[in-house]
C-alpha positions as CSV (number, residue, x, y, z in Angstrom):
1,M,-9.0,-31.2,-8.5
2,D,-8.5,-27.5,-9.4
3,H,-5.9,-26.1,-7.0
4,S,-6.4,-22.6,-8.3
5,K,-9.7,-22.3,-6.6
6,V,-9.8,-20.8,-3.2
7,L,-11.0,-22.9,-0.1
8,A,-14.2,-21.4,1.4
9,G,-13.2,-18.4,3.7
10,H,-9.5,-18.4,2.7
11,P,-8.7,-16.2,-0.2
12,R,-5.4,-16.4,-2.0
13,L,-3.0,-13.9,-0.6
14,E,-2.5,-12.2,-4.0
15,E,-6.3,-11.7,-4.3
16,A,-7.1,-10.7,-0.7
17,V,-7.9,-7.3,0.4
18,I,-6.1,-6.6,3.8
19,L,-7.2,-3.9,6.2
20,A,-4.3,-2.7,8.2
21,Q,-2.8,0.2,10.0
22,T,-0.2,1.4,7.6
23,D,2.7,3.8,8.5
24,T,0.5,6.8,7.8
25,T,-3.3,5.9,8.0
26,V,-5.8,2.9,7.8
27,G,-5.5,1.3,4.4
28,F,-6.5,-1.4,2.1
29,L,-3.6,-3.4,0.8
30,S,-3.8,-5.8,-2.0
31,Q,-2.0,-7.0,-5.2
32,N,-5.3,-6.8,-7.0
33,T,-6.0,-3.3,-8.4
34,H,-9.3,-4.2,-9.9
35,K,-10.6,-5.4,-6.5
36,L,-9.4,-2.2,-4.8
37,S,-11.0,0.1,-7.5
38,T,-14.2,-1.8,-7.0
39,I,-14.3,-1.4,-3.3
40,K,-13.4,2.2,-3.3
41,K,-15.7,3.0,-6.4
42,R,-13.1,4.9,-8.3
43,S,-11.8,5.0,-11.8
44,S,-9.7,2.0,-12.6
45,K,-7.4,4.4,-14.6
46,K,-6.3,6.2,-11.5
47,P,-3.0,4.6,-10.3
48,F,-2.5,3.2,-6.8
49,L,0.4,3.6,-4.6
50,K,2.7,0.6,-4.3
51,N,4.1,-0.3,-1.0
52,V,7.3,-2.4,-0.8
53,F,8.4,-3.8,2.4
54,D,12.2,-3.9,1.8
55,L,14.6,-2.2,-0.5
56,K,15.6,-5.4,-2.3
57,T,12.1,-5.7,-3.8
58,L,12.1,-2.0,-4.8
59,K,15.4,-2.6,-6.7
60,N,13.7,-5.2,-8.9
61,M,10.8,-2.9,-9.6
62,T,12.4,0.5,-10.5
63,R,15.8,2.2,-10.8
64,V,16.3,4.7,-8.1
65,P,18.9,7.5,-9.1
66,N,22.1,7.3,-7.3
67,K,21.8,10.7,-5.9
68,R,18.5,9.8,-4.2
69,K,19.3,6.4,-2.7
70,K,20.3,7.7,0.8
71,E,17.3,10.0,0.9
72,L,15.0,7.0,0.1
73,R,16.6,4.7,2.6
74,R,16.2,7.1,5.5
75,A,12.8,8.5,4.7
76,K,9.9,7.7,6.9
77,K,6.2,8.3,6.0
78,T,7.2,9.5,2.5
79,T,5.8,8.6,-0.8
80,F,8.2,8.8,-3.9
81,V,7.3,9.3,-7.4
82,I,9.8,8.1,-10.1
83,K,8.7,8.2,-13.7
84,N,4.9,8.5,-12.9
85,Q,5.0,5.5,-10.5
86,A,4.4,6.2,-6.8
87,F,5.9,3.9,-4.2
88,R,6.7,3.9,-0.5
89,V,9.1,1.8,1.4
90,A,7.0,0.9,4.4
91,R,7.8,-0.9,7.5
92,P,4.5,-2.7,8.5
93,L,3.4,-1.7,12.0
94,A,2.0,-5.1,12.6
95,D,4.6,-8.0,12.5
96,S,2.5,-10.3,10.3
97,I,3.3,-13.3,8.2
98,Y,1.2,-11.8,5.4
99,F,3.5,-8.9,4.9
100,R,6.6,-11.1,4.9
101,K,5.1,-13.3,2.3
102,M,3.7,-10.5,0.1
103,Q,6.9,-8.4,-0.4
104,W,4.9,-5.7,-2.1
105,C,1.3,-4.6,-2.5
106,Y,-1.0,-1.7,-3.7
107,S,-2.1,0.6,-1.0
108,T,-5.1,3.0,-0.7
109,S,-7.0,4.6,2.2
110,A,-9.8,2.4,3.7
111,N,-12.7,4.5,2.6
112,E,-14.9,5.1,-0.3
113,S,-13.5,7.5,-3.0
114,G,-14.0,11.1,-1.7
115,K,-15.5,10.1,1.7
116,K,-14.3,10.0,5.3
117,F,-13.0,6.8,7.0
118,D,-15.8,4.5,8.2
119,P,-14.6,1.6,10.3
120,T,-17.8,-0.4,9.5
121,F,-17.4,0.0,5.8
122,A,-13.7,-0.9,5.9
123,K,-14.3,-4.1,7.8
124,E,-17.1,-5.3,5.6
125,K,-15.0,-4.8,2.4
126,S,-11.8,-6.5,3.7
127,D,-10.9,-10.2,3.5
128,I,-8.3,-10.0,6.3
129,I,-8.0,-7.6,9.1
130,I,-4.7,-7.1,10.8
131,L,-4.7,-5.2,14.1
132,N,-1.9,-4.2,16.3
133,E,-2.0,-2.9,19.9
134,E,-3.1,0.6,18.8
135,G,-6.0,-0.6,16.6
136,L,-7.1,1.3,13.6
137,K,-6.7,5.1,13.4
138,E,-6.6,7.9,10.9
139,N,-3.2,9.7,10.8
140,P,-2.0,12.7,8.6
141,A,-1.2,11.8,5.0
142,S,2.3,11.0,3.8
143,V,4.6,13.5,2.1
144,I,4.8,13.1,-1.6
145,I,8.1,13.8,-3.4
146,Q,8.8,13.5,-7.1
147,I,12.4,12.7,-7.7
148,N,14.7,12.0,-10.7
149,N,18.4,12.4,-11.3
150,K,18.4,16.1,-11.3
151,K,15.5,17.5,-9.5
152,R,13.5,16.9,-6.4
153,K,10.0,18.4,-6.1
154,R,7.6,18.2,-3.1
155,L,4.1,17.6,-4.4
156,R,2.3,17.4,-1.0
């Protein structure tokens, strides 16, 4: 029996596209960039934001300059760019077993590339939908800050 195959209706967590309220807006979350690119109909060369759910996971992925560690720990609704890699330490709004198991995922807004948020489209394209008591709503985008050991530059 091939254990790598998915049971009907239950995608592997690494392959699943999750629709959830992120700390900023409604988003698709997944560890599969190809699947996210296909859903959004955007270039596969355009990088995705990486969400990490704790600082230990981030420490394994990239080196944060010592001067910026306190800023990163305290930041809320902020995306950081280090060496052309965008990431955000996000505390998921929904206390879900999925987020505890994933540790990290790629994140993008839950709409087609260049279009407004459509709840019907988002629900059709996702494998798992996680709702909290507030439901799904669009919020302002996060602040984007590019950091290195010497400079800090606000991009958005």
